[in-house]
mmCIF file of the C-alpha atoms, coordinates in Angstrom:
data_MODEL
# 
_entry.id   MODEL 
# 
loop_
_atom_site.group_PDB 
_atom_site.id 
_atom_site.type_symbol 
_atom_site.label_atom_id 
_atom_site.label_alt_id 
_atom_site.label_comp_id 
_atom_site.label_asym_id 
_atom_site.label_entity_id 
_atom_site.label_seq_id 
_atom_site.pdbx_PDB_ins_code 
_atom_site.Cartn_x 
_atom_site.Cartn_y 
_atom_site.Cartn_z 
_atom_site.occupancy 
_atom_site.B_iso_or_equiv 
_atom_site.pdbx_formal_charge 
_atom_site.auth_seq_id 
_atom_site.auth_comp_id 
_atom_site.auth_asym_id 
_atom_site.auth_atom_id 
_atom_site.pdbx_PDB_model_num 
ATOM 1  C CA . MET A 1 1  ? 110.048 137.330 113.185 1.00 0.00 ? 1  MET A CA 1 
ATOM 2  C CA . THR A 1 2  ? 108.010 135.132 115.447 1.00 0.00 ? 2  THR A CA 1 
ATOM 3  C CA . THR A 1 3  ? 107.655 131.103 114.752 1.00 0.00 ? 3  THR A CA 1 
ATOM 4  C CA . THR A 1 4  ? 104.975 129.092 115.431 1.00 0.00 ? 4  THR A CA 1 
ATOM 5  C CA . THR A 1 5  ? 104.953 125.282 116.174 1.00 0.00 ? 5  THR A CA 1 
ATOM 6  C CA . GLU A 1 6  ? 101.465 124.953 114.598 1.00 0.00 ? 6  GLU A CA 1 
ATOM 7  C CA . ALA A 1 7  ? 100.768 124.927 110.852 1.00 0.00 ? 7  ALA A CA 1 
ATOM 8  C CA . PRO A 1 8  ? 98.219  127.665 110.223 1.00 0.00 ? 8  PRO A CA 1 
ATOM 9  C CA . HIS A 1 9  ? 95.590  125.474 108.670 1.00 0.00 ? 9  HIS A CA 1 
ATOM 10 C CA . ALA A 1 10 ? 96.166  122.251 110.628 1.00 0.00 ? 10 ALA A CA 1 
ATOM 11 C CA . PRO A 1 11 ? 92.768  121.012 111.197 1.00 0.00 ? 11 PRO A CA 1 
ATOM 12 C CA . ALA A 1 12 ? 91.527  119.985 114.412 1.00 0.00 ? 12 ALA A CA 1 
ATOM 13 C CA . PRO A 1 13 ? 91.319  116.716 116.100 1.00 0.00 ? 13 PRO A CA 1 
ATOM 14 C CA . SER A 1 14 ? 88.125  114.913 115.335 1.00 0.00 ? 14 SER A CA 1 
ATOM 15 C CA . PRO A 1 15 ? 86.015  113.921 118.117 1.00 0.00 ? 15 PRO A CA 1 
ATOM 16 C CA . GLY A 1 16 ? 85.169  110.216 116.481 1.00 0.00 ? 16 GLY A CA 1 
ATOM 17 C CA . ALA A 1 17 ? 88.696  109.782 114.986 1.00 0.00 ? 17 ALA A CA 1 
ATOM 18 C CA . PRO A 1 18 ? 90.835  107.065 116.774 1.00 0.00 ? 18 PRO A CA 1 
ATOM 19 C CA . GLU A 1 19 ? 94.104  108.134 118.848 1.00 0.00 ? 19 GLU A CA 1 
ATOM 20 C CA . GLY A 1 20 ? 93.766  111.925 118.152 1.00 0.00 ? 20 GLY A CA 1 
ATOM 21 C CA . ARG A 1 21 ? 94.022  111.494 114.435 1.00 0.00 ? 21 ARG A CA 1 
ATOM 22 C CA . ARG A 1 22 ? 93.417  114.970 112.672 1.00 0.00 ? 22 ARG A CA 1 
ATOM 23 C CA . VAL A 1 23 ? 90.435  114.639 109.844 1.00 0.00 ? 23 VAL A CA 1 
ATOM 24 C CA . ARG A 1 24 ? 89.107  117.207 107.846 1.00 0.00 ? 24 ARG A CA 1 
ATOM 25 C CA . THR A 1 25 ? 85.607  118.679 107.960 1.00 0.00 ? 25 THR A CA 1 
ATOM 26 C CA . GLY A 1 26 ? 83.611  116.364 105.993 1.00 0.00 ? 26 GLY A CA 1 
ATOM 27 C CA . TRP A 1 27 ? 86.264  113.638 105.475 1.00 0.00 ? 27 TRP A CA 1 
ATOM 28 C CA . SER A 1 28 ? 86.355  110.282 107.276 1.00 0.00 ? 28 SER A CA 1 
ATOM 29 C CA . LEU A 1 29 ? 89.134  107.889 107.878 1.00 0.00 ? 29 LEU A CA 1 
ATOM 30 C CA . PRO A 1 30 ? 90.114  105.266 104.980 1.00 0.00 ? 30 PRO A CA 1 
ATOM 31 C CA . LEU A 1 31 ? 89.248  101.819 105.502 1.00 0.00 ? 31 LEU A CA 1 
ATOM 32 C CA . PRO A 1 32 ? 90.111  98.962  106.213 1.00 0.00 ? 32 PRO A CA 1 
ATOM 33 C CA . ASP A 1 33 ? 91.925  100.155 109.524 1.00 0.00 ? 33 ASP A CA 1 
ATOM 34 C CA . ARG A 1 34 ? 93.559  96.849  109.551 1.00 0.00 ? 34 ARG A CA 1 
ATOM 35 C CA . VAL A 1 35 ? 96.106  95.917  106.643 1.00 0.00 ? 35 VAL A CA 1 
ATOM 36 C CA . PRO A 1 36 ? 96.703  92.442  105.960 1.00 0.00 ? 36 PRO A CA 1 
ATOM 37 C CA . ARG A 1 37 ? 100.397 91.356  106.907 1.00 0.00 ? 37 ARG A CA 1 
ATOM 38 C CA . PRO A 1 38 ? 103.146 91.042  104.095 1.00 0.00 ? 38 PRO A CA 1 
ATOM 39 C CA . THR A 1 39 ? 103.407 87.748  102.405 1.00 0.00 ? 39 THR A CA 1 
ATOM 40 C CA . TRP A 1 40 ? 105.607 85.746  100.005 1.00 0.00 ? 40 TRP A CA 1 
ATOM 41 C CA . SER A 1 41 ? 102.877 84.192  98.239  1.00 0.00 ? 41 SER A CA 1 
ATOM 42 C CA . PRO A 1 42 ? 102.376 86.660  95.396  1.00 0.00 ? 42 PRO A CA 1 
ATOM 43 C CA . ALA A 1 43 ? 105.802 86.400  94.448  1.00 0.00 ? 43 ALA A CA 1 
ATOM 44 C CA . ALA A 1 44 ? 105.659 82.667  94.698  1.00 0.00 ? 44 ALA A CA 1 
ATOM 45 C CA . LEU A 1 45 ? 102.423 82.705  92.403  1.00 0.00 ? 45 LEU A CA 1 
ATOM 46 C CA . ALA A 1 46 ? 104.282 84.455  89.915  1.00 0.00 ? 46 ALA A CA 1 
ATOM 47 C CA . LEU A 1 47 ? 107.238 82.393  89.922  1.00 0.00 ? 47 LEU A CA 1 
ATOM 48 C CA . GLY A 1 48 ? 104.818 79.510  89.466  1.00 0.00 ? 48 GLY A CA 1 
ATOM 49 C CA . ILE A 1 49 ? 103.182 81.078  86.369  1.00 0.00 ? 49 ILE A CA 1 
ATOM 50 C CA . VAL A 1 50 ? 106.467 81.784  85.133  1.00 0.00 ? 50 VAL A CA 1 
ATOM 51 C CA . GLY A 1 51 ? 107.203 78.084  85.602  1.00 0.00 ? 51 GLY A CA 1 
ATOM 52 C CA . VAL A 1 52 ? 103.995 77.049  83.864  1.00 0.00 ? 52 VAL A CA 1 
ATOM 53 C CA . ALA A 1 53 ? 104.675 79.607  80.760  1.00 0.00 ? 53 ALA A CA 1 
ATOM 54 C CA . LEU A 1 54 ? 108.213 78.244  80.537  1.00 0.00 ? 54 LEU A CA 1 
ATOM 55 C CA . GLY A 1 55 ? 107.076 74.555  80.796  1.00 0.00 ? 55 GLY A CA 1 
ATOM 56 C CA . LEU A 1 56 ? 104.549 75.065  78.108  1.00 0.00 ? 56 LEU A CA 1 
ATOM 57 C CA . VAL A 1 57 ? 107.630 75.414  75.350  1.00 0.00 ? 57 VAL A CA 1 
ATOM 58 C CA . THR A 1 58 ? 110.158 73.152  77.394  1.00 0.00 ? 58 THR A CA 1 
ATOM 59 C CA . ASN A 1 59 ? 109.434 70.068  79.123  1.00 0.00 ? 59 ASN A CA 1 
ATOM 60 C CA . TRP A 1 60 ? 106.469 68.521  81.008  1.00 0.00 ? 60 TRP A CA 1 
ATOM 61 C CA . ILE A 1 61 ? 108.337 68.380  84.329  1.00 0.00 ? 61 ILE A CA 1 
ATOM 62 C CA . VAL A 1 62 ? 108.790 71.878  84.368  1.00 0.00 ? 62 VAL A CA 1 
ATOM 63 C CA . LEU A 1 63 ? 105.391 72.604  83.421  1.00 0.00 ? 63 LEU A CA 1 
ATOM 64 C CA . ALA A 1 64 ? 104.139 70.415  86.389  1.00 0.00 ? 64 ALA A CA 1 
ATOM 65 C CA . ALA A 1 65 ? 106.649 71.912  88.798  1.00 0.00 ? 65 ALA A CA 1 
ATOM 66 C CA . GLY A 1 66 ? 105.172 75.232  87.855  1.00 0.00 ? 66 GLY A CA 1 
ATOM 67 C CA . GLY A 1 67 ? 101.581 74.106  88.532  1.00 0.00 ? 67 GLY A CA 1 
ATOM 68 C CA . ALA A 1 68 ? 102.612 72.542  92.072  1.00 0.00 ? 68 ALA A CA 1 
ATOM 69 C CA . VAL A 1 69 ? 104.386 75.941  92.960  1.00 0.00 ? 69 VAL A CA 1 
ATOM 70 C CA . SER A 1 70 ? 101.068 77.991  91.387  1.00 0.00 ? 70 SER A CA 1 
ATOM 71 C CA . LEU A 1 71 ? 98.624  75.728  93.209  1.00 0.00 ? 71 LEU A CA 1 
ATOM 72 C CA . ALA A 1 72 ? 100.520 75.738  96.712  1.00 0.00 ? 72 ALA A CA 1 
ATOM 73 C CA . ALA A 1 73 ? 101.004 79.579  96.527  1.00 0.00 ? 73 ALA A CA 1 
ATOM 74 C CA . ILE A 1 74 ? 97.225  80.066  95.973  1.00 0.00 ? 74 ILE A CA 1 
ATOM 75 C CA . ALA A 1 75 ? 96.452  77.824  99.050  1.00 0.00 ? 75 ALA A CA 1 
ATOM 76 C CA . VAL A 1 76 ? 98.765  79.574  101.031 1.00 0.00 ? 76 VAL A CA 1 
ATOM 77 C CA . TRP A 1 77 ? 97.792  82.776  100.202 1.00 0.00 ? 77 TRP A CA 1 
ATOM 78 C CA . ILE A 1 78 ? 94.277  82.033  100.840 1.00 0.00 ? 78 ILE A CA 1 
ATOM 79 C CA . ARG A 1 79 ? 94.762  80.640  103.896 1.00 0.00 ? 79 ARG A CA 1 
ATOM 80 C CA . GLU A 1 80 ? 96.831  83.776  105.192 1.00 0.00 ? 80 GLU A CA 1 
ATOM 81 C CA . LEU A 1 81 ? 94.145  86.200  103.965 1.00 0.00 ? 81 LEU A CA 1 
ATOM 82 C CA . ARG A 1 82 ? 91.498  83.890  105.897 1.00 0.00 ? 82 ARG A CA 1 
ATOM 83 C CA . HIS A 1 83 ? 93.598  83.988  108.832 1.00 0.00 ? 83 HIS A CA 1 
ATOM 84 C CA . ASP A 1 84 ? 93.649  87.680  108.492 1.00 0.00 ? 84 ASP A CA 1 
ATOM 85 C CA . LEU A 1 85 ? 90.458  88.521  108.353 1.00 0.00 ? 85 LEU A CA 1 
ATOM 86 C CA . ALA A 1 86 ? 89.002  86.403  111.378 1.00 0.00 ? 86 ALA A CA 1 
# 
């Protein structure tokens, strides 16, 4: 019994693919090649939305705090995305 190190149906490296990535014939690489950095902004926005919802049934101070957290999270998230796209 012989063993081979290559898979029998492995595609050859594509001439236009960066860093020798293998792409099947007729396929292309998925876009975008750059992925935005991880951020805490979505979690902070969710917390702010929960604060707003909780403030609607409890106290206006909780509502205001939830709204402030939501607006701050949206502002930070947009700023980070604009920085990543630049």
